[in-house]
TORTIDO-362727 format. One record per residue (C-alpha): residue number from 1; residue in three letters; chain; x, y, z. Coordinates in Angstrom, 3 decimals, m for minus. Example, Ala and Ser with C-alpha at 12.3 -4.5 7.8 and 13.67 -1.06 7.14 Angstrom:
// residues 2
@pos = 1, code = ala, unit = A, east = 12.300, north = m4.500, up = 7.800
@pos = 2, code = ser, unit = A, east = 13.670, north = m1.060, up = 7.140
This chain:
// residues 209
@pos = 1, code = met, unit = A, east = 16.309, north = 23.269, up = 0.351
@pos = 2, code = ser, unit = A, east = 14.602, north = 19.934, up = m0.317
@pos = 3, code = lys, unit = A, east = 10.798, north = 19.093, up = m1.102
@pos = 4, code = lys, unit = A, east = 9.505, north = 15.499, up = m0.682
@pos = 5, code = val, unit = A, east = 6.154, north = 14.951, up = m2.472
@pos = 6, code = val, unit = A, east = 4.279, north = 11.901, up = m2.412
@pos = 7, code = arg, unit = A, east = 2.229, north = 11.192, up = m5.546
@pos = 8, code = tyr, unit = A, east = 1.333, north = 8.242, up = m7.738
@pos = 9, code = phe, unit = A, east = 0.256, north = 8.647, up = m11.569
@pos = 10, code = phe, unit = A, east = m2.244, north = 6.598, up = m13.573
@pos = 11, code = asp, unit = A, east = m1.087, north = 8.204, up = m16.522
@pos = 12, code = phe, unit = A, east = 2.722, north = 7.107, up = m15.545
@pos = 13, code = leu, unit = A, east = 4.312, north = 8.367, up = m19.158
@pos = 14, code = asp, unit = A, east = 2.824, north = 11.931, up = m20.454
@pos = 15, code = gly, unit = A, east = 1.238, north = 12.725, up = m16.930
@pos = 16, code = gln, unit = A, east = 4.058, north = 12.230, up = m14.980
@pos = 17, code = glu, unit = A, east = 6.700, north = 13.957, up = m17.615
@pos = 18, code = lys, unit = A, east = 4.096, north = 17.297, up = m17.761
@pos = 19, code = trp, unit = A, east = 4.306, north = 17.186, up = m13.681
@pos = 20, code = leu, unit = A, east = 7.893, north = 17.239, up = m13.445
@pos = 21, code = asn, unit = A, east = 8.432, north = 19.658, up = m16.010
@pos = 22, code = ser, unit = A, east = 5.947, north = 22.071, up = m14.346
@pos = 23, code = met, unit = A, east = 7.964, north = 21.456, up = m11.049
@pos = 24, code = ala, unit = A, east = 11.130, north = 22.313, up = m12.872
@pos = 25, code = lys, unit = A, east = 9.323, north = 25.403, up = m14.289
@pos = 26, code = asn, unit = A, east = 8.530, north = 26.557, up = m10.519
@pos = 27, code = gly, unit = A, east = 12.147, north = 25.814, up = m9.538
@pos = 28, code = tyr, unit = A, east = 12.443, north = 22.421, up = m8.434
@pos = 29, code = arg, unit = A, east = 14.925, north = 19.783, up = m9.901
@pos = 30, code = leu, unit = A, east = 14.086, north = 16.097, up = m9.325
@pos = 31, code = lys, unit = A, east = 16.759, north = 14.738, up = m6.700
@pos = 32, code = lys, unit = A, east = 15.465, north = 11.139, up = m6.242
@pos = 33, code = cys, unit = A, east = 12.584, north = 8.771, up = m6.513
@pos = 34, code = gly, unit = A, east = 10.755, north = 6.379, up = m3.924
@pos = 35, code = ile, unit = A, east = 8.030, north = 3.926, up = m4.838
@pos = 36, code = ala, unit = A, east = 5.371, north = 6.859, up = m4.337
@pos = 37, code = thr, unit = A, east = 7.504, north = 9.819, up = m3.510
@pos = 38, code = tyr, unit = A, east = 9.633, north = 12.560, up = m5.322
@pos = 39, code = thr, unit = A, east = 12.464, north = 14.557, up = m3.765
@pos = 40, code = phe, unit = A, east = 13.348, north = 17.636, up = m5.494
@pos = 41, code = glu, unit = A, east = 15.924, north = 20.348, up = m4.846
@pos = 42, code = glu, unit = A, east = 15.708, north = 23.915, up = m5.596
@pos = 43, code = cys, unit = A, east = 17.016, north = 25.536, up = m8.855
@pos = 44, code = asn, unit = A, east = 16.672, north = 28.165, up = m11.405
@pos = 45, code = pro, unit = A, east = 13.055, north = 28.300, up = m12.568
@pos = 46, code = cys, unit = A, east = 13.058, north = 26.459, up = m16.004
@pos = 47, code = glu, unit = A, east = 16.493, north = 25.556, up = m15.375
@pos = 48, code = tyr, unit = A, east = 15.765, north = 21.828, up = m16.408
@pos = 49, code = glu, unit = A, east = 13.589, north = 19.827, up = m18.426
@pos = 50, code = tyr, unit = A, east = 12.372, north = 16.030, up = m18.187
@pos = 51, code = asn, unit = A, east = 11.392, north = 13.283, up = m20.479
@pos = 52, code = val, unit = A, east = 9.758, north = 9.981, up = m19.270
@pos = 53, code = glu, unit = A, east = 10.810, north = 6.823, up = m20.988
@pos = 54, code = phe, unit = A, east = 8.878, north = 3.649, up = m20.511
@pos = 55, code = val, unit = A, east = 11.492, north = 0.795, up = m20.423
@pos = 56, code = gly, unit = A, east = 9.529, north = m2.027, up = m18.733
@pos = 57, code = thr, unit = A, east = 9.563, north = m4.204, up = m21.716
@pos = 58, code = lys, unit = A, east = 13.452, north = m4.445, up = m21.976
@pos = 59, code = ser, unit = A, east = 15.184, north = m6.936, up = m20.010
@pos = 60, code = tyr, unit = A, east = 17.259, north = m5.490, up = m17.084
@pos = 61, code = ala, unit = A, east = 20.539, north = m5.967, up = m19.082
@pos = 62, code = lys, unit = A, east = 19.222, north = m3.747, up = m22.124
@pos = 63, code = met, unit = A, east = 17.892, north = m1.382, up = m19.632
@pos = 64, code = lys, unit = A, east = 21.114, north = m0.657, up = m18.091
@pos = 65, code = asp, unit = A, east = 22.867, north = m0.367, up = m21.541
@pos = 66, code = tyr, unit = A, east = 20.112, north = 2.319, up = m22.965
@pos = 67, code = gln, unit = A, east = 20.536, north = 4.180, up = m19.252
@pos = 68, code = gln, unit = A, east = 24.125, north = 4.310, up = m19.827
@pos = 69, code = tyr, unit = A, east = 23.679, north = 5.192, up = m23.488
@pos = 70, code = leu, unit = A, east = 21.738, north = 8.412, up = m22.411
@pos = 71, code = glu, unit = A, east = 24.164, north = 9.123, up = m19.640
@pos = 72, code = asp, unit = A, east = 27.146, north = 9.112, up = m22.322
@pos = 73, code = met, unit = A, east = 24.899, north = 11.671, up = m24.232
@pos = 74, code = gly, unit = A, east = 24.930, north = 14.051, up = m21.099
@pos = 75, code = leu, unit = A, east = 21.922, north = 13.249, up = m19.979
@pos = 76, code = his, unit = A, east = 20.581, north = 12.217, up = m16.050
@pos = 77, code = thr, unit = A, east = 18.550, north = 9.430, up = m15.620
@pos = 78, code = ile, unit = A, east = 16.697, north = 8.368, up = m12.790
@pos = 79, code = ser, unit = A, east = 14.670, north = 5.010, up = m12.593
@pos = 80, code = lys, unit = A, east = 10.938, north = 4.895, up = m11.575
@pos = 81, code = asn, unit = A, east = 8.415, north = 2.232, up = m10.650
@pos = 82, code = ile, unit = A, east = 4.756, north = 1.971, up = m12.154
@pos = 83, code = asn, unit = A, east = 3.383, north = m0.383, up = m9.708
@pos = 84, code = leu, unit = A, east = 3.278, north = 0.287, up = m5.664
@pos = 85, code = asn, unit = A, east = 3.760, north = m3.060, up = m4.232
@pos = 86, code = tyr, unit = A, east = 7.118, north = m3.671, up = m2.285
@pos = 87, code = ser, unit = A, east = 9.256, north = m6.292, up = m3.219
@pos = 88, code = ile, unit = A, east = 12.901, north = m7.639, up = m2.445
@pos = 89, code = gly, unit = A, east = 14.323, north = m10.774, up = m3.858
@pos = 90, code = lys, unit = A, east = 11.512, north = m11.902, up = m5.696
@pos = 91, code = val, unit = A, east = 10.515, north = m12.523, up = m9.331
@pos = 92, code = arg, unit = A, east = 7.752, north = m11.143, up = m11.325
@pos = 93, code = trp, unit = A, east = 6.282, north = m11.849, up = m14.850
@pos = 94, code = arg, unit = A, east = 5.521, north = m8.780, up = m16.763
@pos = 95, code = pro, unit = A, east = 2.865, north = m10.320, up = m19.654
@pos = 96, code = tyr, unit = A, east = 3.153, north = m6.743, up = m21.518
@pos = 97, code = ala, unit = A, east = 6.676, north = m7.420, up = m22.393
@pos = 98, code = lys, unit = A, east = 8.687, north = m9.599, up = m25.007
@pos = 99, code = gly, unit = A, east = 11.526, north = m12.437, up = m24.331
@pos = 100, code = met, unit = A, east = 13.677, north = m11.878, up = m21.141
@pos = 101, code = gly, unit = A, east = 11.769, north = m8.540, up = m20.557
@pos = 102, code = gln, unit = A, east = 9.085, north = m10.448, up = m19.232
@pos = 103, code = ile, unit = A, east = 11.438, north = m11.924, up = m16.031
@pos = 104, code = ala, unit = A, east = 11.688, north = m9.026, up = m13.721
@pos = 105, code = thr, unit = A, east = 13.386, north = m9.378, up = m10.240
@pos = 106, code = ser, unit = A, east = 13.708, north = m7.255, up = m7.318
@pos = 107, code = pro, unit = A, east = 16.505, north = m6.051, up = m7.142
@pos = 108, code = gly, unit = A, east = 16.695, north = m5.823, up = m10.724
@pos = 109, code = ala, unit = A, east = 14.287, north = m4.791, up = m13.299
@pos = 110, code = phe, unit = A, east = 11.489, north = m4.957, up = m10.988
@pos = 111, code = his, unit = A, east = 10.406, north = m1.265, up = m9.855
@pos = 112, code = asn, unit = A, east = 12.526, north = m0.054, up = m12.940
@pos = 113, code = glu, unit = A, east = 10.186, north = 0.136, up = m15.713
@pos = 114, code = leu, unit = A, east = 10.359, north = 3.908, up = m16.191
@pos = 115, code = leu, unit = A, east = 13.312, north = 5.891, up = m16.863
@pos = 116, code = ile, unit = A, east = 13.200, north = 9.918, up = m15.954
@pos = 117, code = ile, unit = A, east = 15.445, north = 11.531, up = m18.273
@pos = 118, code = glu, unit = A, east = 16.797, north = 15.025, up = m17.384
@pos = 119, code = lys, unit = A, east = 18.597, north = 17.584, up = m19.400
@pos = 120, code = lys, unit = A, east = 19.675, north = 21.141, up = m18.305
@pos = 121, code = lys, unit = A, east = 18.208, north = 23.464, up = m20.774
@pos = 122, code = asp, unit = A, east = 20.491, north = 24.783, up = m23.595
@pos = 123, code = gly, unit = A, east = 17.876, north = 25.999, up = m26.291
@pos = 124, code = lys, unit = A, east = 17.230, north = 22.480, up = m27.872
@pos = 125, code = asp, unit = A, east = 14.345, north = 20.338, up = m26.936
@pos = 126, code = leu, unit = A, east = 14.907, north = 17.227, up = m25.171
@pos = 127, code = glu, unit = A, east = 13.195, north = 14.782, up = m27.961
@pos = 128, code = leu, unit = A, east = 14.992, north = 11.619, up = m28.100
@pos = 129, code = his, unit = A, east = 12.489, north = 10.115, up = m30.568
@pos = 130, code = thr, unit = A, east = 11.298, north = 11.893, up = m33.674
@pos = 131, code = asp, unit = A, east = 10.718, north = 9.231, up = m35.839
@pos = 132, code = val, unit = A, east = 7.110, north = 8.453, up = m36.544
@pos = 133, code = lys, unit = A, east = 7.518, north = 4.484, up = m36.514
@pos = 134, code = asp, unit = A, east = 9.709, north = 4.605, up = m33.128
@pos = 135, code = lys, unit = A, east = 6.960, north = 6.837, up = m31.348
@pos = 136, code = leu, unit = A, east = 4.127, north = 4.378, up = m32.678
@pos = 137, code = met, unit = A, east = 6.390, north = 1.428, up = m31.141
@pos = 138, code = ile, unit = A, east = 6.601, north = 2.957, up = m27.569
@pos = 139, code = tyr, unit = A, east = 3.196, north = 3.885, up = m27.302
@pos = 140, code = lys, unit = A, east = 1.974, north = 0.449, up = m28.626
@pos = 141, code = glu, unit = A, east = 4.293, north = m0.812, up = m25.707
@pos = 142, code = val, unit = A, east = 2.689, north = 1.667, up = m23.341
@pos = 143, code = arg, unit = A, east = m0.689, north = 0.517, up = m24.256
@pos = 144, code = arg, unit = A, east = m0.190, north = m3.087, up = m24.023
@pos = 145, code = ala, unit = A, east = 0.972, north = m2.440, up = m20.440
@pos = 146, code = tyr, unit = A, east = m2.145, north = m0.699, up = m19.545
@pos = 147, code = met, unit = A, east = m4.258, north = m3.450, up = m21.191
@pos = 148, code = trp, unit = A, east = m2.939, north = m6.023, up = m19.139
@pos = 149, code = val, unit = A, east = m3.864, north = m3.812, up = m15.944
@pos = 150, code = ile, unit = A, east = m7.558, north = m3.405, up = m17.296
@pos = 151, code = leu, unit = A, east = m7.959, north = m7.450, up = m18.248
@pos = 152, code = met, unit = A, east = m6.538, north = m7.982, up = m14.342
@pos = 153, code = met, unit = A, east = m8.927, north = m5.801, up = m13.005
@pos = 154, code = leu, unit = A, east = m11.824, north = m7.507, up = m15.068
@pos = 155, code = gly, unit = A, east = m10.350, north = m10.667, up = m13.655
@pos = 156, code = leu, unit = A, east = m10.685, north = m9.550, up = m10.235
@pos = 157, code = met, unit = A, east = m14.200, north = m8.504, up = m11.134
@pos = 158, code = ala, unit = A, east = m15.491, north = m11.786, up = m12.231
@pos = 159, code = val, unit = A, east = m13.947, north = m13.536, up = m9.244
@pos = 160, code = thr, unit = A, east = m16.434, north = m11.721, up = m7.335
@pos = 161, code = phe, unit = A, east = m19.117, north = m13.127, up = m8.703
@pos = 162, code = ile, unit = A, east = m18.167, north = m16.782, up = m8.219
@pos = 163, code = pro, unit = A, east = m20.304, north = m18.094, up = m5.408
@pos = 164, code = ser, unit = A, east = m17.507, north = m20.777, up = m4.438
@pos = 165, code = leu, unit = A, east = m14.792, north = m18.394, up = m4.118
@pos = 166, code = ser, unit = A, east = m16.666, north = m15.540, up = m2.616
@pos = 167, code = his, unit = A, east = m17.345, north = m16.157, up = 1.120
@pos = 168, code = ala, unit = A, east = m17.997, north = m12.561, up = 2.023
@pos = 169, code = ser, unit = A, east = m20.959, north = m10.763, up = 2.700
@pos = 170, code = lys, unit = A, east = m22.810, north = m8.865, up = 0.047
@pos = 171, code = ser, unit = A, east = m21.895, north = m5.403, up = 1.389
@pos = 172, code = val, unit = A, east = m18.224, north = m6.413, up = 1.628
@pos = 173, code = leu, unit = A, east = m18.423, north = m7.701, up = m2.042
@pos = 174, code = trp, unit = A, east = m20.282, north = m4.665, up = m3.330
@pos = 175, code = ala, unit = A, east = m17.693, north = m2.413, up = m1.491
@pos = 176, code = leu, unit = A, east = m14.617, north = m4.616, up = m3.182
@pos = 177, code = arg, unit = A, east = m16.381, north = m4.089, up = m6.560
@pos = 178, code = gly, unit = A, east = m16.593, north = m0.408, up = m6.298
@pos = 179, code = ile, unit = A, east = m12.958, north = m0.044, up = m5.514
@pos = 180, code = ile, unit = A, east = m12.106, north = m2.192, up = m8.307
@pos = 181, code = ala, unit = A, east = m14.483, north = m0.280, up = m10.740
@pos = 182, code = ile, unit = A, east = m12.661, north = 2.934, up = m9.305
@pos = 183, code = phe, unit = A, east = m9.292, north = 1.877, up = m9.985
@pos = 184, code = gly, unit = A, east = m10.232, north = 0.263, up = m13.172
@pos = 185, code = thr, unit = A, east = m11.741, north = 3.487, up = m14.306
@pos = 186, code = leu, unit = A, east = m8.467, north = 5.371, up = m13.580
@pos = 187, code = phe, unit = A, east = m6.637, north = 3.215, up = m15.560
@pos = 188, code = leu, unit = A, east = m9.060, north = 3.008, up = m18.462
@pos = 189, code = ile, unit = A, east = m8.586, north = 6.587, up = m19.048
@pos = 190, code = pro, unit = A, east = m4.863, north = 6.529, up = m20.132
@pos = 191, code = thr, unit = A, east = m5.782, north = 3.219, up = m21.922
@pos = 192, code = leu, unit = A, east = m8.003, north = 5.038, up = m24.219
@pos = 193, code = arg, unit = A, east = m5.712, north = 7.805, up = m24.469
@pos = 194, code = tyr, unit = A, east = m2.781, north = 6.054, up = m25.387
@pos = 195, code = ser, unit = A, east = m5.083, north = 3.866, up = m27.836
@pos = 196, code = ser, unit = A, east = m6.292, north = 7.168, up = m29.553
@pos = 197, code = leu, unit = A, east = m2.694, north = 8.287, up = m29.921
@pos = 198, code = val, unit = A, east = m1.731, north = 4.798, up = m31.385
@pos = 199, code = asn, unit = A, east = m4.067, north = 5.354, up = m34.188
@pos = 200, code = arg, unit = A, east = m3.222, north = 8.553, up = m34.792
@pos = 201, code = leu, unit = A, east = 0.379, north = 7.840, up = m35.355
@pos = 202, code = gln, unit = A, east = m0.425, north = 4.578, up = m37.521
@pos = 203, code = glu, unit = A, east = m2.283, north = 7.112, up = m39.825
@pos = 204, code = glu, unit = A, east = 0.598, north = 9.140, up = m39.912
@pos = 205, code = ser, unit = A, east = 2.884, north = 5.840, up = m40.669
@pos = 206, code = thr, unit = A, east = 0.572, north = 5.192, up = m43.529
@pos = 207, code = thr, unit = A, east = 0.933, north = 8.720, up = m44.885
@pos = 208, code = tyr, unit = A, east = 4.249, north = 8.852, up = m44.897
@pos = 209, code = gln, unit = A, east = 4.763, north = 5.484, up = m46.791
């Protein structure tokens, strides 16, 4: 029997990973993902475990190579988005990425910013990155993505205060500002969390040197 859940994660990495593992603990294995949907099938409780990796800074070719590398290790992977807009046959600029990773196309790297990695439990932990420097690099990339979202929210908020660009009524403008503030806060919480993680890992990295 399958189970479909509609959900979006503002904490797209650790928050989503914890939820997927809690679902697996309760006997639900992830079968496929949509833009904001997850389809599960029943399995034995605690039979599978999940890890979520951010690959939004990689080019599509490098992301596919990494996905194949994981599959060759015997792991099952499912691509997942971090944004909610639908796009077909378009190009997007990802300012938080580097090099060719900044260009995302649909179909292509767009809507494939995450890899959900599934492993059947065998007594060994699913931990792909144990080195402090590797973890630091990953969380810096995640923090950079969140910071760009916060900058975008601030930019949208600023636009609502420009008289020549804001022709809506005051009530509509304040309602819009309230919506932007709510979403900005929801994204700010994980931004601060990952910034704290980066600072802690930087301290650990310095200690180990």
